[in-house]
C-alpha positions, 0 to 999 in steps of 0.5 A: 729271440727269433723275430715273427715274419713280416706279412706283405701288408706291413711291409706294404705300410714301410714302402720307400719313398722316392725321396730314399732313392734321390741320394748318392748312389753309396748311401742308398747301397747301404741304406738299401741294407736290411730293406725287402724286394718284393715281387710275386707274393715273394719277399727276400731281404738285401743283405749286400749291393754295389753302388755304380756311379756316373761316366766317371766310374770306370766300372760303371755301364754309365761310363759308355754315356746314354745308350739303348741299354743304359738309359734307365741308369740315368733316372729318374730315380726309384726305376729298376735296371735290368740287364743280362750278364754272360748271356746268362743272369739278369742283374738287378739295380734299382737307379739312384740320385737325380735324373740325368745324372747316372748313377745305379745300385746293384742288389747282389744278395738277398735273405728269404722273407716270405714266399721262398724256400728257407735256405740262406743261399737261395737269393745269395748272389745277383743271378741267384737272386733275380731266380728266386724273385722271377725278376727279369728284363722285363722289369726294366725301366719300371717305376718302383714307387708306382701304386700299382708296381709289381715290384718294390722295396720297403723297410724290414731289419736294420742291419747290426753291422755294415762291411766293405770292399771292393766290387766283384768282376770290374778288375778292367776298371782300374783303380775303380776296380779297388774302391769299397763300394760294394756294402754287406750285413756283416757275417749275414749267411746269405751274402755271397762269396767272398764277403766283404771284411772291412767295417764301415765306416 
């Protein structure tokens, strides 16, 4: 039986708290699966996310320390970190952990919930996701927990099974490129390709 779609009012009643984000980045990445990302009257359910840690994580922007670009990654938690990749794709991340300790979750893919075409591929990739939800660098460093924030997150569904695997496009990072820090809703049609396949935990 198909579930009735959640309304924006229902989602607002399920908004995530600061406490949700003030946790280790891997826990937040897994916890975001099944949550809704909302902006401009549109909502998409997160089905894939990647965890990026602090300076020791050689795949993370934080490896360069605090710069004008990376400053939002260093907290506080619950803020957005949005950057341009390869000069074309806006990438939306959510900052986690504690202020001063860099970590963020890249939201890689989502399924349409409200105000989007009923096409599983509409947000199946980080660049597609930001285009579908009209997210860009104007939202960088935005406090997603502020009452008047135009971008926010809420609980929507619980994934029946989570899989994990290496992150995408970080081959330069040595052993960190093989770390199983990409989490996805198993077999969901909106997960980007190639889909991770290792059951978690």
